[in-house]
N, C-alpha and C positions, 0 to 999 in steps of 0.2 A: 361485832355489831352493837351499837348503843341500845340500851333498854328503851323500849317504846312506851310512851305515856300518852294517854288520850282517851277519848270517849268511844273509840272503836275497838278497844282490846277486849279479849274474853274476860280478863280480870275485872275491868270496869263494868261490863255488862252483868257479871255475876254479883258485883257489889251493889249495883242498882237494884237488881232483883231481890237480893237479901234485905236491903233497906226498905224497899216498898212493902215487903211482907212483915218486917219485924220492928220498924221504927214507928212511933206515933205520927199521924198525919197532921202535925202542927208545924207551922212555919216558924223556924228558929229566929227569923228576923222581925216579923210583926206579931207573932203569937197567935194568929188566927188559924182556924181549922182549914186544911187544904181539901177542897172537894175533888171528886173524881171527874174532872173535865179533861177533855183530850188536848194534847199539844196541837197547835201553838197558842191555845187560850192563855192569856196572861196570868190567870189564876190557877193554872195547872201545877201539878206536883213536879218538882225538880230536885236534884241533889246538888247542894251547894258545898263548895270547899270552904271550910272555916279559915284555914290559912291558905291564901291564894297560891295557885300553882307556880306563879312567877317567883314567889318567895321560897317555896319548898316543893320542887317538882317530884322529889322522891316520895312525897306523901300523897300523890295524886290518887292512888288506889287504896288508901288506908281508911279503914272503918272509923278510926279515931279522928279523922279530919273531914268528915262529911256529915251534913245534917239536912233534913228535908226543908224545903222552902217553896214559896210561890215563885213561878218564873219571873213575875214582875218585880218582886221584892229584891 
């Protein structure tokens, strides 16, 4: 069976939880503070892949390939 990548895996959920707790809440794209507003607000916190999954699917759940961002950014 092929390795599963995506936002519904236990590894992805654990990575999001870790990043929310330990990374600064600054958008890596615009530099502004990310406020604690709920999804789907465009200014809510999300985890962005620095290198797109289409280019590096094996880095989808890597701590070194994600940074916080606003959903709209």
